Jmol script that loads the backbone (N, CA, C; Angstrom):
load data "model"
ATOM      1  N   UNK A   1    -235.425 -57.604-238.452  1.00  0.00           N
ATOM      2  CA  UNK A   1    -235.974 -56.468-238.416  1.00  0.00           C
ATOM      3  C   UNK A   1    -237.136 -56.410-237.145  1.00  0.00           C
ATOM      4  N   UNK A   2    -236.820 -55.418-236.559  1.00  0.00           N
ATOM      5  CA  UNK A   2    -237.991 -54.966-235.441  1.00  0.00           C
ATOM      6  C   UNK A   2    -239.715 -55.058-235.959  1.00  0.00           C
ATOM      7  N   UNK A   3    -240.289 -55.885-235.051  1.00  0.00           N
ATOM      8  CA  UNK A   3    -241.721 -55.701-235.257  1.00  0.00           C
ATOM      9  C   UNK A   3    -242.327 -54.679-234.843  1.00  0.00           C
ATOM     10  N   UNK A   4    -242.235 -53.650-234.073  1.00  0.00           N
ATOM     11  CA  UNK A   4    -243.110 -52.644-233.764  1.00  0.00           C
ATOM     12  C   UNK A   4    -241.892 -51.615-233.702  1.00  0.00           C
ATOM     13  N   UNK A   5    -241.958 -50.496-233.997  1.00  0.00           N
ATOM     14  CA  UNK A   5    -240.894 -49.330-234.196  1.00  0.00           C
ATOM     15  C   UNK A   5    -241.466 -48.299-233.139  1.00  0.00           C
ATOM     16  N   UNK A   6    -240.799 -48.060-232.093  1.00  0.00           N
ATOM     17  CA  UNK A   6    -241.046 -47.001-230.906  1.00  0.00           C
ATOM     18  C   UNK A   6    -239.838 -45.635-231.344  1.00  0.00           C
ATOM     19  N   UNK A   7    -239.154 -45.247-231.593  1.00  0.00           N
ATOM     20  CA  UNK A   7    -238.123 -44.305-232.018  1.00  0.00           C
ATOM     21  C   UNK A   7    -237.876 -44.502-233.393  1.00  0.00           C
ATOM     22  N   UNK A   8    -238.366 -43.265-233.856  1.00  0.00           N
ATOM     23  CA  UNK A   8    -238.322 -42.701-235.251  1.00  0.00           C
ATOM     24  C   UNK A   8    -237.911 -41.130-235.747  1.00  0.00           C
ATOM     25  N   UNK A   9    -237.515 -40.775-236.720  1.00  0.00           N
ATOM     26  CA  UNK A   9    -237.300 -39.244-237.117  1.00  0.00           C
ATOM     27  C   UNK A   9    -237.465 -39.342-238.768  1.00  0.00           C
ATOM     28  N   UNK A  10    -237.851 -38.292-239.093  1.00  0.00           N
ATOM     29  CA  UNK A  10    -237.675 -37.922-240.862  1.00  0.00           C
ATOM     30  C   UNK A  10    -236.177 -37.133-241.225  1.00  0.00           C
ATOM     31  N   UNK A  11    -235.796 -37.299-241.978  1.00  0.00           N
ATOM     32  CA  UNK A  11    -234.507 -36.603-242.645  1.00  0.00           C
ATOM     33  C   UNK A  11    -235.395 -35.230-243.257  1.00  0.00           C
ATOM     34  N   UNK A  12    -234.029 -34.259-243.311  1.00  0.00           N
ATOM     35  CA  UNK A  12    -234.745 -32.975-244.248  1.00  0.00           C
ATOM     36  C   UNK A  12    -235.208 -33.275-245.578  1.00  0.00           C
ATOM     37  N   UNK A  13    -234.472 -34.410-246.136  1.00  0.00           N
ATOM     38  CA  UNK A  13    -234.958 -34.917-247.798  1.00  0.00           C
ATOM     39  C   UNK A  13    -236.075 -35.431-247.570  1.00  0.00           C
ATOM     40  N   UNK A  14    -236.355 -36.374-246.491  1.00  0.00           N
ATOM     41  CA  UNK A  14    -237.848 -36.688-246.682  1.00  0.00           C
ATOM     42  C   UNK A  14    -238.754 -35.520-246.270  1.00  0.00           C
ATOM     43  N   UNK A  15    -238.549 -34.709-245.391  1.00  0.00           N
ATOM     44  CA  UNK A  15    -239.548 -33.529-245.022  1.00  0.00           C
ATOM     45  C   UNK A  15    -239.902 -32.767-246.291  1.00  0.00           C
ATOM     46  N   UNK A  16    -239.114 -32.643-246.628  1.00  0.00           N
ATOM     47  CA  UNK A  16    -239.216 -31.531-248.263  1.00  0.00           C
ATOM     48  C   UNK A  16    -239.960 -32.263-249.388  1.00  0.00           C
ATOM     49  N   UNK A  17    -239.669 -33.460-249.255  1.00  0.00           N
ATOM     50  CA  UNK A  17    -240.323 -34.263-250.479  1.00  0.00           C
ATOM     51  C   UNK A  17    -241.653 -34.839-250.039  1.00  0.00           C
ATOM     52  N   UNK A  18    -242.150 -34.774-248.753  1.00  0.00           N
ATOM     53  CA  UNK A  18    -243.317 -35.027-248.031  1.00  0.00           C
ATOM     54  C   UNK A  18    -244.460 -33.522-248.349  1.00  0.00           C
ATOM     55  N   UNK A  19    -243.584 -32.426-248.167  1.00  0.00           N
ATOM     56  CA  UNK A  19    -244.308 -31.439-248.158  1.00  0.00           C
ATOM     57  C   UNK A  19    -244.628 -30.937-249.542  1.00  0.00           C
ATOM     58  N   UNK A  20    -243.897 -31.823-250.652  1.00  0.00           N
ATOM     59  CA  UNK A  20    -244.472 -31.398-251.760  1.00  0.00           C
ATOM     60  C   UNK A  20    -245.197 -32.500-252.530  1.00  0.00           C
ATOM     61  N   UNK A  21    -245.648 -33.225-251.891  1.00  0.00           N
ATOM     62  CA  UNK A  21    -246.542 -34.545-252.547  1.00  0.00           C
ATOM     63  C   UNK A  21    -247.881 -34.000-252.319  1.00  0.00           C
ATOM     64  N   UNK A  22    -248.747 -34.621-253.405  1.00  0.00           N
ATOM     65  CA  UNK A  22    -250.407 -34.334-253.374  1.00  0.00           C
ATOM     66  C   UNK A  22    -250.752 -34.719-251.769  1.00  0.00           C
ATOM     67  N   UNK A  23    -251.755 -33.782-251.506  1.00  0.00           N
ATOM     68  CA  UNK A  23    -252.245 -34.435-250.243  1.00  0.00           C
ATOM     69  C   UNK A  23    -252.832 -35.302-250.161  1.00  0.00           C
ATOM     70  N   UNK A  24    -253.509 -36.038-250.896  1.00  0.00           N
ATOM     71  CA  UNK A  24    -254.012 -37.433-251.334  1.00  0.00           C
ATOM     72  C   UNK A  24    -252.583 -38.414-250.702  1.00  0.00           C
ATOM     73  N   UNK A  25    -252.138 -38.381-251.379  1.00  0.00           N
ATOM     74  CA  UNK A  25    -250.746 -38.950-250.800  1.00  0.00           C
ATOM     75  C   UNK A  25    -250.067 -38.640-249.345  1.00  0.00           C
ATOM     76  N   UNK A  26    -249.708 -37.947-248.986  1.00  0.00           N
ATOM     77  CA  UNK A  26    -249.749 -37.110-247.547  1.00  0.00           C
ATOM     78  C   UNK A  26    -250.585 -37.960-246.649  1.00  0.00           C
ATOM     79  N   UNK A  27    -252.007 -37.862-247.042  1.00  0.00           N
ATOM     80  CA  UNK A  27    -253.228 -38.568-246.085  1.00  0.00           C
ATOM     81  C   UNK A  27    -252.843 -40.080-246.079  1.00  0.00           C
ATOM     82  N   UNK A  28    -252.479 -40.601-247.269  1.00  0.00           N
ATOM     83  CA  UNK A  28    -252.120 -42.115-247.243  1.00  0.00           C
ATOM     84  C   UNK A  28    -250.989 -42.216-246.643  1.00  0.00           C
ATOM     85  N   UNK A  29    -249.853 -41.497-247.068  1.00  0.00           N
ATOM     86  CA  UNK A  29    -248.915 -41.906-245.973  1.00  0.00           C
ATOM     87  C   UNK A  29    -249.098 -41.975-244.333  1.00  0.00           C
ATOM     88  N   UNK A  30    -249.546 -40.974-244.301  1.00  0.00           N
ATOM     89  CA  UNK A  30    -250.048 -40.571-242.674  1.00  0.00           C
ATOM     90  C   UNK A  30    -250.682 -41.479-242.104  1.00  0.00           C
ATOM     91  N   UNK A  31    -251.109 -42.699-243.079  1.00  0.00           N
ATOM     92  CA  UNK A  31    -252.156 -43.626-242.695  1.00  0.00           C
ATOM     93  C   UNK A  31    -251.484 -44.819-242.619  1.00  0.00           C
ATOM     94  N   UNK A  32    -250.704 -44.933-243.571  1.00  0.00           N
ATOM     95  CA  UNK A  32    -249.458 -46.249-243.634  1.00  0.00           C
ATOM     96  C   UNK A  32    -248.606 -46.132-242.447  1.00  0.00           C
ATOM     97  N   UNK A  33    -248.194 -44.942-242.122  1.00  0.00           N
ATOM     98  CA  UNK A  33    -247.221 -44.609-240.935  1.00  0.00           C
ATOM     99  C   UNK A  33    -247.868 -45.553-239.827  1.00  0.00           C
ATOM    100  N   UNK A  34    -248.919 -45.006-239.407  1.00  0.00           N
ATOM    101  CA  UNK A  34    -249.915 -45.806-237.858  1.00  0.00           C
ATOM    102  C   UNK A  34    -249.802 -46.882-238.306  1.00  0.00           C
ATOM    103  N   UNK A  35    -249.980 -47.830-239.532  1.00  0.00           N
ATOM    104  CA  UNK A  35    -249.771 -49.284-239.513  1.00  0.00           C
ATOM    105  C   UNK A  35    -248.282 -49.599-239.503  1.00  0.00           C
ATOM    106  N   UNK A  36    -247.630 -48.869-239.879  1.00  0.00           N
ATOM    107  CA  UNK A  36    -245.955 -49.270-240.004  1.00  0.00           C
ATOM    108  C   UNK A  36    -245.154 -49.166-238.511  1.00  0.00           C
ATOM    109  N   UNK A  37    -246.036 -48.377-237.535  1.00  0.00           N
ATOM    110  CA  UNK A  37    -245.678 -48.052-236.111  1.00  0.00           C
ATOM    111  C   UNK A  37    -245.872 -49.131-235.274  1.00  0.00           C
ATOM    112  N   UNK A  38    -247.308 -49.615-235.719  1.00  0.00           N
ATOM    113  CA  UNK A  38    -247.686 -50.917-235.203  1.00  0.00           C
ATOM    114  C   UNK A  38    -247.402 -52.141-235.514  1.00  0.00           C
ATOM    115  N   UNK A  39    -247.060 -52.719-236.905  1.00  0.00           N
ATOM    116  CA  UNK A  39    -246.725 -53.579-237.273  1.00  0.00           C
ATOM    117  C   UNK A  39    -245.968 -53.551-238.456  1.00  0.00           C
ATOM    118  N   UNK A  40    -244.485 -53.729-238.391  1.00  0.00           N
ATOM    119  CA  UNK A  40    -243.769 -53.009-239.491  1.00  0.00           C
ATOM    120  C   UNK A  40    -243.614 -53.986-240.774  1.00  0.00           C
ATOM    121  N   UNK A  41    -244.175 -55.280-240.386  1.00  0.00           N
ATOM    122  CA  UNK A  41    -244.434 -56.615-241.026  1.00  0.00           C
ATOM    123  C   UNK A  41    -245.396 -56.571-241.935  1.00  0.00           C
ATOM    124  N   UNK A  42    -246.698 -55.573-241.696  1.00  0.00           N
ATOM    125  CA  UNK A  42    -247.892 -55.653-242.171  1.00  0.00           C
ATOM    126  C   UNK A  42    -247.593 -56.019-243.933  1.00  0.00           C
ATOM    127  N   UNK A  43    -248.337 -56.770-244.563  1.00  0.00           N
ATOM    128  CA  UNK A  43    -248.540 -57.212-246.002  1.00  0.00           C
ATOM    129  C   UNK A  43    -248.969 -55.744-246.667  1.00  0.00           C
ATOM    130  N   UNK A  44    -249.485 -54.928-246.571  1.00  0.00           N
ATOM    131  CA  UNK A  44    -249.880 -53.844-247.087  1.00  0.00           C
ATOM    132  C   UNK A  44    -248.665 -53.175-247.435  1.00  0.00           C
ATOM    133  N   UNK A  45    -247.929 -53.107-246.383  1.00  0.00           N
ATOM    134  CA  UNK A  45    -246.784 -52.097-246.484  1.00  0.00           C
ATOM    135  C   UNK A  45    -245.934 -52.349-247.607  1.00  0.00           C
ATOM    136  N   UNK A  46    -245.508 -53.597-247.541  1.00  0.00           N
ATOM    137  CA  UNK A  46    -244.727 -54.375-248.923  1.00  0.00           C
ATOM    138  C   UNK A  46    -243.454 -54.066-248.542  1.00  0.00           C
ATOM    139  N   UNK A  47    -242.846 -54.138-247.370  1.00  0.00           N
ATOM    140  CA  UNK A  47    -241.391 -53.533-246.998  1.00  0.00           C
ATOM    141  C   UNK A  47    -240.757 -54.776-247.343  1.00  0.00           C
ATOM    142  N   UNK A  48    -239.517 -54.395-247.663  1.00  0.00           N
ATOM    143  CA  UNK A  48    -238.450 -55.223-248.486  1.00  0.00           C
ATOM    144  C   UNK A  48    -237.018 -54.079-248.378  1.00  0.00           C
ATOM    145  N   UNK A  49    -235.837 -55.027-248.279  1.00  0.00           N
ATOM    146  CA  UNK A  49    -234.683 -54.286-248.132  1.00  0.00           C
ATOM    147  C   UNK A  49    -234.426 -53.601-249.891  1.00  0.00           C
ATOM    148  N   UNK A  50    -233.874 -52.873-249.850  1.00  0.00           N
ATOM    149  CA  UNK A  50    -233.387 -52.211-251.246  1.00  0.00           C
ATOM    150  C   UNK A  50    -232.286 -52.735-251.542  1.00  0.00           C
ATOM    151  N   UNK A  51    -232.347 -53.768-252.909  1.00  0.00           N
ATOM    152  CA  UNK A  51    -231.144 -54.294-253.507  1.00  0.00           C
ATOM    153  C   UNK A  51    -229.786 -53.582-253.842  1.00  0.00           C
ATOM    154  N   UNK A  52    -228.803 -54.275-252.968  1.00  0.00           N
ATOM    155  CA  UNK A  52    -227.482 -53.988-253.177  1.00  0.00           C
ATOM    156  C   UNK A  52    -227.332 -53.285-251.931  1.00  0.00           C
ATOM    157  N   UNK A  53    -228.102 -52.863-250.985  1.00  0.00           N
ATOM    158  CA  UNK A  53    -227.729 -52.285-249.699  1.00  0.00           C
ATOM    159  C   UNK A  53    -227.652 -53.248-248.391  1.00  0.00           C
ATOM    160  N   UNK A  54    -227.194 -52.630-247.580  1.00  0.00           N
ATOM    161  CA  UNK A  54    -227.246 -53.581-246.096  1.00  0.00           C
ATOM    162  C   UNK A  54    -228.437 -53.452-245.145  1.00  0.00           C
ATOM    163  N   UNK A  55    -228.804 -51.731-245.489  1.00  0.00           N
ATOM    164  CA  UNK A  55    -229.522 -51.465-244.168  1.00  0.00           C
ATOM    165  C   UNK A  55    -230.544 -50.717-244.850  1.00  0.00           C
ATOM    166  N   UNK A  56    -231.059 -50.263-245.831  1.00  0.00           N
ATOM    167  CA  UNK A  56    -232.053 -49.671-246.383  1.00  0.00           C
ATOM    168  C   UNK A  56    -233.135 -50.702-247.004  1.00  0.00           C
ATOM    169  N   UNK A  57    -234.137 -49.698-246.655  1.00  0.00           N
ATOM    170  CA  UNK A  57    -235.368 -50.636-246.769  1.00  0.00           C
ATOM    171  C   UNK A  57    -236.688 -49.594-247.735  1.00  0.00           C
ATOM    172  N   UNK A  58    -237.286 -50.170-248.146  1.00  0.00           N
ATOM    173  CA  UNK A  58    -238.141 -49.602-248.701  1.00  0.00           C
ATOM    174  C   UNK A  58    -239.898 -49.962-248.482  1.00  0.00           C
ATOM    175  N   UNK A  59    -240.870 -49.155-248.400  1.00  0.00           N
ATOM    176  CA  UNK A  59    -242.039 -49.660-247.908  1.00  0.00           C
ATOM    177  C   UNK A  59    -243.266 -48.865-249.151  1.00  0.00           C
ATOM    178  N   UNK A  60    -244.428 -49.422-249.543  1.00  0.00           N
ATOM    179  CA  UNK A  60    -245.313 -48.988-250.576  1.00  0.00           C
ATOM    180  C   UNK A  60    -246.093 -47.982-249.445  1.00  0.00           C
ATOM    181  N   UNK A  61    -246.568 -46.567-250.240  1.00  0.00           N
ATOM    182  CA  UNK A  61    -247.709 -45.833-249.767  1.00  0.00           C
ATOM    183  C   UNK A  61    -248.699 -46.232-250.538  1.00  0.00           C
ATOM    184  N   UNK A  62    -248.491 -45.871-251.788  1.00  0.00           N
ATOM    185  CA  UNK A  62    -249.648 -46.853-253.343  1.00  0.00           C
ATOM    186  C   UNK A  62    -248.658 -47.484-253.926  1.00  0.00           C
ATOM    187  N   UNK A  63    -249.241 -48.046-254.930  1.00  0.00           N
ATOM    188  CA  UNK A  63    -248.628 -48.857-255.797  1.00  0.00           C
ATOM    189  C   UNK A  63    -247.411 -48.037-256.623  1.00  0.00           C
ATOM    190  N   UNK A  64    -247.714 -46.750-256.428  1.00  0.00           N
ATOM    191  CA  UNK A  64    -246.749 -45.898-257.318  1.00  0.00           C
ATOM    192  C   UNK A  64    -245.911 -44.926-256.426  1.00  0.00           C
ATOM    193  N   UNK A  65    -246.229 -44.865-255.362  1.00  0.00           N
ATOM    194  CA  UNK A  65    -245.607 -43.970-254.174  1.00  0.00           C
ATOM    195  C   UNK A  65    -244.968 -44.859-252.974  1.00  0.00           C
ATOM    196  N   UNK A  66    -243.314 -44.740-252.862  1.00  0.00           N
ATOM    197  CA  UNK A  66    -242.474 -45.527-251.905  1.00  0.00           C
ATOM    198  C   UNK A  66    -242.001 -44.546-250.822  1.00  0.00           C
ATOM    199  N   UNK A  67    -241.838 -45.477-249.952  1.00  0.00           N
ATOM    200  CA  UNK A  67    -240.833 -44.577-248.668  1.00  0.00           C
ATOM    201  C   UNK A  67    -239.805 -45.372-248.583  1.00  0.00           C
ATOM    202  N   UNK A  68    -238.414 -44.592-247.887  1.00  0.00           N
ATOM    203  CA  UNK A  68    -237.332 -45.671-247.731  1.00  0.00           C
ATOM    204  C   UNK A  68    -237.333 -44.859-246.473  1.00  0.00           C
ATOM    205  N   UNK A  69    -236.309 -46.054-245.713  1.00  0.00           N
ATOM    206  CA  UNK A  69    -235.997 -46.081-244.318  1.00  0.00           C
ATOM    207  C   UNK A  69    -234.916 -46.611-244.100  1.00  0.00           C
ATOM    208  N   UNK A  70    -234.062 -46.393-242.927  1.00  0.00           N
ATOM    209  CA  UNK A  70    -232.892 -47.246-242.663  1.00  0.00           C
ATOM    210  C   UNK A  70    -233.024 -47.366-240.892  1.00  0.00           C
ATOM    211  N   UNK A  71    -232.117 -48.175-240.090  1.00  0.00           N
ATOM    212  CA  UNK A  71    -232.187 -48.585-239.395  1.00  0.00           C
ATOM    213  C   UNK A  71    -230.361 -47.795-238.442  1.00  0.00           C
ATOM    214  N   UNK A  72    -230.743 -46.611-237.752  1.00  0.00           N
ATOM    215  CA  UNK A  72    -229.349 -46.104-237.191  1.00  0.00           C
ATOM    216  C   UNK A  72    -229.314 -46.330-235.345  1.00  0.00           C
ATOM    217  N   UNK A  73    -228.600 -47.092-235.230  1.00  0.00           N
ATOM    218  CA  UNK A  73    -228.532 -47.777-233.896  1.00  0.00           C
ATOM    219  C   UNK A  73    -230.118 -48.095-233.537  1.00  0.00           C
ATOM    220  N   UNK A  74    -230.964 -47.370-232.228  1.00  0.00           N
ATOM    221  CA  UNK A  74    -231.893 -47.688-231.870  1.00  0.00           C
ATOM    222  C   UNK A  74    -233.084 -46.406-232.663  1.00  0.00           C
ATOM    223  N   UNK A  75    -232.524 -46.190-233.584  1.00  0.00           N
ATOM    224  CA  UNK A  75    -233.524 -45.173-234.099  1.00  0.00           C
ATOM    225  C   UNK A  75    -233.905 -45.524-235.877  1.00  0.00           C
ATOM    226  N   UNK A  76    -234.999 -45.496-235.956  1.00  0.00           N
ATOM    227  CA  UNK A  76    -235.687 -45.627-237.567  1.00  0.00           C
ATOM    228  C   UNK A  76    -235.543 -44.244-238.018  1.00  0.00           C
ATOM    229  N   UNK A  77    -234.682 -44.241-239.413  1.00  0.00           N
ATOM    230  CA  UNK A  77    -234.891 -42.818-239.961  1.00  0.00           C
ATOM    231  C   UNK A  77    -235.573 -42.856-241.367  1.00  0.00           C
ATOM    232  N   UNK A  78    -236.483 -42.116-241.519  1.00  0.00           N
ATOM    233  CA  UNK A  78    -237.351 -41.968-242.777  1.00  0.00           C
ATOM    234  C   UNK A  78    -236.578 -41.443-243.825  1.00  0.00           C
ATOM    235  N   UNK A  79    -235.737 -41.614-244.714  1.00  0.00           N
ATOM    236  CA  UNK A  79    -235.117 -41.070-245.588  1.00  0.00           C
ATOM    237  C   UNK A  79    -235.740 -40.100-247.042  1.00  0.00           C
ATOM    238  N   UNK A  80    -236.536 -40.733-247.478  1.00  0.00           N
ATOM    239  CA  UNK A  80    -236.988 -40.376-248.477  1.00  0.00           C
ATOM    240  C   UNK A  80    -238.597 -40.998-248.750  1.00  0.00           C
ATOM    241  N   UNK A  81    -239.333 -40.016-249.863  1.00  0.00           N
ATOM    242  CA  UNK A  81    -240.747 -40.394-250.194  1.00  0.00           C
ATOM    243  C   UNK A  81    -240.856 -39.819-251.431  1.00  0.00           C
ATOM    244  N   UNK A  82    -241.595 -40.692-252.179  1.00  0.00           N
ATOM    245  CA  UNK A  82    -241.983 -40.242-253.544  1.00  0.00           C
ATOM    246  C   UNK A  82    -242.249 -41.334-254.777  1.00  0.00           C
ATOM    247  N   UNK A  83    -242.109 -41.182-255.749  1.00  0.00           N
ATOM    248  CA  UNK A  83    -242.377 -42.006-256.732  1.00  0.00           C
ATOM    249  C   UNK A  83    -241.407 -42.781-256.842  1.00  0.00           C
ATOM    250  N   UNK A  84    -241.546 -44.264-257.367  1.00  0.00           N
ATOM    251  CA  UNK A  84    -240.561 -45.143-257.294  1.00  0.00           C
ATOM    252  C   UNK A  84    -238.970 -44.525-257.765  1.00  0.00           C
ATOM    253  N   UNK A  85    -238.839 -43.976-258.424  1.00  0.00           N
ATOM    254  CA  UNK A  85    -237.465 -43.529-258.787  1.00  0.00           C
ATOM    255  C   UNK A  85    -236.659 -43.156-257.664  1.00  0.00           C
ATOM    256  N   UNK A  86    -236.997 -42.816-256.495  1.00  0.00           N
ATOM    257  CA  UNK A  86    -236.405 -42.587-255.240  1.00  0.00           C
ATOM    258  C   UNK A  86    -235.475 -43.821-254.890  1.00  0.00           C
ATOM    259  N   UNK A  87    -235.742 -44.412-255.150  1.00  0.00           N
ATOM    260  CA  UNK A  87    -234.876 -45.974-255.142  1.00  0.00           C
ATOM    261  C   UNK A  87    -233.682 -45.613-255.750  1.00  0.00           C
ATOM    262  N   UNK A  88    -233.592 -45.175-256.776  1.00  0.00           N
ATOM    263  CA  UNK A  88    -232.214 -45.046-257.870  1.00  0.00           C
ATOM    264  C   UNK A  88    -231.707 -43.855-257.127  1.00  0.00           C
ATOM    265  N   UNK A  89    -232.061 -42.933-256.637  1.00  0.00           N
ATOM    266  CA  UNK A  89    -231.168 -41.986-255.692  1.00  0.00           C
ATOM    267  C   UNK A  89    -230.319 -42.463-254.670  1.00  0.00           C
ATOM    268  N   UNK A  90    -229.263 -41.739-253.949  1.00  0.00           N
ATOM    269  CA  UNK A  90    -228.700 -42.172-253.189  1.00  0.00           C
ATOM    270  C   UNK A  90    -229.263 -41.277-251.540  1.00  0.00           C
TER     271      UNK A  90
END
end "model"
wireframe off; spacefill off
backbone 0.3
color backbone group
């Protein structure tokens, strides 16, 4: 996994879910995003591969909220954001 992310995008689903989050969670994600872009391995992000997948990963916004992402060629795609239940959705 890359140490520093330079090219990324947000899926339609991610954008929709992000816009429906409480403002304080949006702000928390924005702060985590800056950290993520500098060092994807930072311990506070708690990045790990989603069990049963080859190229899907999760990270923590808070203890309750997660975001998912995958690598597609040279681009990182943020797929979803929400409570821990997002990990059970395709």
